[in-house]
MARTORDO-893133 format. One record per residue: y negated, z negated, x negated of N, C-alpha, C in turn; residue in one letter. Coordinates in steps of 0.1 Angstrom, whole numbers, padded with zeros to 4 digits, always signed. Example, Ala and Ser with C-alpha at 12.3 -4.5 7.8 and 13.67 -1.06 7.14 Angstrom:
<recs>
+0057-0078-0132+0045-0078-0123+0033-0078-0132A+0022-0071-0128+0011-0071-0137+0000-0079-0129S
</recs>
This chain:
<recs>
-0004+0174-0006+0003+0169-0018-0003+0177-0030M-0008+0169-0040-0013+0175-0052-0003+0173-0064R-0002+0184-0071+0007+0183-0083+0002+0193-0093A+0006+0190-0106+0004+0198-0118+0017+0205-0121D+0016+0218-0124+0027+0226-0129+0029+0223-0145C+0041+0217-0147+0044+0213-0161+0051+0224-0168L+0061+0231-0161+0068+0242-0167+0070+0253-0156Y+0067+0265-0159+0069+0276-0150+0084+0279-0149T+0088+0287-0140+0102+0291-0138+0107+0298-0151A+0098+0307-0157+0103+0314-0169+0105+0304-0180D+0096+0294-0182+0098+0284-0193+0110+0276-0190A+0114+0273-0178+0126+0265-0175+0138+0274-0179V+0138+0287-0175+0149+0296-0179+0151+0297-0194S+0141+0298-0201+0142+0300-0215+0148+0287-0222V+0143+0275-0217+0148+0262-0222+0163+0260-0218A+0167+0264-0206+0181+0263-0203+0190+0271-0211V+0186+0284-0214+0194+0293-0222+0195+0287-0236A+0185+0282-0242+0185+0276-0255+0194+0264-0256R+0194+0256-0246+0203+0244-0244+0218+0248-0243L+0220+0259-0236+0234+0264-0235+0240+0268-0248A+0232+0274-0257+0237+0278-0270+0241+0265-0278L+0233+0255-0277+0237+0242-0285+0249+0236-0280S+0251+0236-0266+0263+0230-0260+0275+0239-0264I+0274+0251-0264+0285+0261-0268+0289+0258-0282A+0279+0256-0291+0283+0254-0305+0290+0241-0307Q+0286+0231-0299+0292+0217-0301+0305+0215-0294D+0307+0220-0282+0319+0217-0274+0326+0229-0268I+0321+0241-0272+0327+0253-0266+0342+0255-0268G+0347+0249-0278+0362+0250-0280+0370+0240-0275G+0364+0230-0267+0371+0219-0262+0376+0220-0248A+0374+0231-0242+0377+0233-0227+0373+0221-0219N+0360+0218-0219+0354+0205-0213+0355+0206-0198P+0355+0194-0193+0353+0192-0178+0339+0189-0176L+0332+0198-0169+0318+0196-0166+0317+0189-0153V+0310+0178-0153+0307+0170-0141+0292+0171-0138L+0289+0177-0126+0276+0178-0122+0272+0166-0114I+0261+0160-0117+0256+0148-0110+0248+0153-0098V+0253+0151-0086+0246+0155-0074+0236+0146-0070M+0226+0151-0064+0223+0164-0059+0213+0171-0069R+0206+0163-0076+0196+0168-0085+0202+0178-0096G+0214+0175-0101+0220+0182-0112+0225+0196-0107G+0225+0198-0094+0231+0211-0089+0223+0223-0094L+0210+0223-0093+0202+0234-0097+0203+0237-0112F+0202+0227-0120+0203+0228-0134+0217+0232-0138F+0227+0226-0132+0241+0228-0135+0244+0243-0133G+0240+0248-0121+0243+0262-0118+0237+0272-0128A+0225+0270-0132+0219+0278-0142+0225+0277-0155R+0228+0264-0159+0235+0262-0172+0248+0268-0173L+0256+0266-0162+0270+0272-0162+0270+0287-0164L+0260+0294-0158+0259+0308-0160+0257+0313-0174Q+0252+0304-0182+0249+0307-0196+0260+0303-0206K+0270+0295-0201+0280+0290-0210+0292+0301-0209L+0295+0306-0221+0305+0316-0222+0318+0311-0229S+0323+0300-0224+0336+0295-0229+0343+0289-0216F+0356+0287-0218+0364+0281-0207+0360+0267-0204P+0359+0264-0191+0356+0250-0188+0361+0247-0173L+0362+0235-0170+0365+0231-0156+0353+0225-0150E+0352+0225-0137+0340+0220-0130+0344+0211-0119L+0336+0200-0118+0338+0190-0107+0324+0183-0106D+0323+0174-0097+0311+0167-0095+0313+0153-0092Y+0302+0145-0094+0301+0131-0090+0288+0130-0083V+0288+0120-0073+0276+0118-0065+0272+0103-0065D+0262+0100-0073+0257+0086-0074+0242+0087-0075A+0236+0078-0069+0221+0078-0069+0215+0064-0067S+0203+0062-0073+0196+0050-0071+0183+0053-0062R+0181+0065-0059+0168+0069-0053+0170+0073-0039Y+0180+0080-0035+0181+0086-0022+0169+0094-0019G+0161+0092-0008+0149+0099-0006+0136+0091-0010D+0138+0080-0017+0127+0071-0021+0121+0076-0035A+0110+0071-0038+0104+0075-0051+0106+0064-0062V+0113+0053-0058+0116+0043-0067+0131+0040-0066T+0137+0036-0078+0151+0033-0079+0155+0020-0072G+0167+0020-0066+0173+0008-0060+0186+0006-0066R+0195+0000-0058+0209-0003-0062+0216+0011-0062V+0225+0012-0072+0233+0024-0073+0243+0026-0062L+0243+0037-0055+0252+0040-0045+0261+0052-0049Q+0274+0049-0048+0284+0059-0051+0288+0067-0039W+0286+0080-0038+0290+0087-0026+0302+0095-0030R+0305+0098-0043+0317+0104-0048+0319+0099-0062R+0331+0092-0064+0333+0086-0076+0337+0097-0087D+0338+0093-0099+0343+0101-0110+0357+0105-0108V+0361+0117-0109+0375+0121-0107+0384+0116-0118P+0397+0114-0115+0407+0109-0124+0409+0120-0135A+0406+0132-0132+0409+0143-0141+0401+0142-0155S+0392+0132-0156+0385+0130-0168+0394+0125-0180V+0405+0119-0176+0414+0113-0186+0418+0123-0197R+0415+0118-0210+0419+0126-0222+0411+0139-0223N+0399+0140-0217+0392+0152-0217+0378+0150-0224R+0373+0160-0228+0359+0161-0232+0351+0163-0220T+0342+0155-0216+0334+0155-0204+0320+0157-0207V+0314+0168-0200+0300+0170-0201+0293+0166-0188L+0285+0156-0188+0278+0151-0176+0265+0160-0175L+0262+0166-0164+0250+0174-0163+0242+0169-0151V+0229+0165-0155+0220+0159-0145+0206+0165-0146D+0198+0163-0137+0184+0168-0136+0176+0162-0147D+0176+0148-0147+0166+0141-0155+0172+0128-0160I+0168+0125-0173+0171+0112-0178+0157+0104-0178L+0157+0096-0167+0145+0088-0164+0147+0074-0171D+0150+0064-0163+0153+0051-0169+0167+0050-0175E+0176+0059-0171+0189+0059-0176+0200+0050-0170G+0196+0043-0160+0206+0034-0154+0217+0041-0147I+0214+0051-0139+0224+0059-0132+0233+0066-0142T+0228+0073-0151+0236+0080-0161+0245+0071-0169L+0239+0059-0172+0248+0050-0180+0260+0045-0171R+0257+0043-0159+0268+0038-0150+0279+0049-0149A+0274+0062-0147+0284+0073-0146+0291+0075-0159I+0284+0075-0170+0291+0076-0183+0301+0065-0185R+0297+0052-0182+0306+0041-0184+0319+0043-0175D+0317+0048-0163+0329+0050-0155+0338+0061-0160R+0332+0072-0165+0340+0083-0171+0348+0077-0183V+0342+0069-0191+0349+0063-0203+0360+0053-0198L+0356+0045-0188+0366+0036-0182+0378+0043-0177E+0377+0055-0172+0388+0063-0167+0395+0071-0177L+0391+0069-0190+0399+0074-0202+0395+0087-0207G+0382+0092-0206+0378+0104-0212+0378+0102-0227A+0382+0112-0234+0382+0112-0249+0368+0113-0255R+0359+0121-0249+0346+0122-0254+0337+0125-0242D+0325+0119-0242+0315+0122-0231+0302+0126-0237T+0296+0137-0232+0283+0142-0236+0275+0143-0224R+0262+0141-0226+0252+0142-0215+0242+0153-0217I+0240+0161-0207+0230+0172-0208+0221+0171-0196A+0208+0170-0198+0199+0169-0188+0188+0180-0189V+0183+0184-0178+0172+0194-0178+0160+0188-0185L+0156+0176-0180+0144+0170-0185+0146+0155-0190A+0140+0152-0201+0140+0138-0206+0126+0133-0204E+0125+0122-0196+0112+0116-0193+0108+0107-0205K+0096+0109-0210+0090+0101-0221+0084+0088-0216L+0092+0078-0217+0088+0065-0211+0081+0056-0222L+0084+0059-0234+0078+0050-0245+0086+0038-0247G+0098+0037-0242+0107+0025-0244+0121+0030-0245R+0130+0022-0251+0144+0025-0252+0151+0025-0239E+0161+0034-0238+0168+0035-0225+0183+0032-0228K+0190+0027-0218+0204+0023-0220+0213+0034-0223P+0209+0046-0223+0218+0058-0226+0209+0069-0231V+0215+0077-0239+0207+0088-0245+0213+0101-0241T+0206+0112-0239+0211+0125-0237+0214+0132-0250A+0226+0138-0250+0230+0146-0262+0223+0159-0262D+0219+0164-0250+0212+0176-0249+0201+0175-0239Y+0189+0179-0241+0179+0180-0231+0171+0193-0233H+0168+0199-0222+0161+0212-0223+0146+0211-0224A+0140+0201-0217+0126+0199-0217+0122+0184-0217L+0110+0181-0221+0105+0167-0220+0094+0167-0209T+0093+0156-0202+0082+0154-0192+0075+0141-0194V+0063+0140-0190+0056+0128-0192+0060+0117-0182P+0056+0105-0184+0060+0094-0175+0052+0095-0162D+0055+0105-0154+0050+0108-0141+0061+0111-0131R+0059+0111-0118+0069+0115-0110+0070+0130-0109Y+0081+0136-0113+0083+0150-0114+0092+0156-0104V+0091+0168-0100+0099+0174-0090+0101+0189-0092F+0110+0196-0086+0113+0210-0087+0125+0212-0096G+0131+0223-0094+0144+0227-0102+0154+0216-0100F+0157+0210-0088+0166+0201-0085+0161+0186-0083G+0149+0183-0089+0143+0170-0087+0135+0171-0074M+0135+0159-0067+0128+0160-0054+0117+0149-0053D+0109+0151-0042+0099+0142-0038+0103+0138-0023V+0109+0126-0021+0113+0122-0008+0122+0131-0001R+0131+0137-0009+0141+0146-0004+0137+0161-0003G+0125+0164-0006+0119+0177-0005+0116+0183-0019L+0114+0196-0019+0109+0204-0030+0119+0206-0041W+0132+0203-0040+0142+0205-0050+0143+0220-0054R+0141+0228-0044+0143+0243-0046+0132+0250-0054H+0122+0244-0058+0112+0250-0066+0116+0255-0079L+0113+0267-0084+0119+0272-0096+0112+0266-0109P+0101+0260-0107+0094+0253-0119+0095+0238-0118G+0088+0231-0127+0087+0216-0127+0073+0212-0126I+0071+0203-0116+0057+0198-0113+0057+0183-0114Y+0045+0178-0116+0042+0164-0116+0033+0160-0105A+0037+0151-0097+0030+0146-0086+0018+0138-0090L+0007+0140-0083-0005+0132-0086-0002+0117-0083S-0006+0108-0091-0004+0094-0089-0008+0089-0076D-0019+0095-0070-0024+0090-0058-0014+0094-0046T-0007+0105-0048+0003+0109-0038+0015+0101-0038D+0018+0092-0047+0030+0084-0047+0029+0073-0037L+0017+0069-0033+0015+0058-0024+0019+0062-0009R+0019+0075-0006+0020+0080+0008+0034+0079+0013G
</recs>
């Protein structure tokens, strides 16, 4: 497998710390419910939560269009949004805002269940050059329109554990 390093572990850490400050300024006084989007959001969420110095509650949602594939399919809910979002400020935390279909569905479900306010924080925003159905209120890094992995993002279920962010060679997507 061939890949290019887009961000080192140190660069990711600095970006996450900077993002945590912005989130704290915006919603630190709201006692938000933080919903980690599994599985990719786990690594970013853990690092982000360590940097947040205000009271919050934590839960998770598990929905994906990818599974172990490299292209999106039909959204599968493995764990629905908890009812505890009602009348809360909710911070959705995910690894990447790619096409935005999954995050839009999760955000819509959070609002449907009565959240007062919903914010989205992602580690990486993919630069697609077109409008997405949802926007991130906070993003730590931007990545090009390539298949990226590391720091929670995977390639066919592998390499989530890498501390940096890498872009797969286009020729390796066919395998």
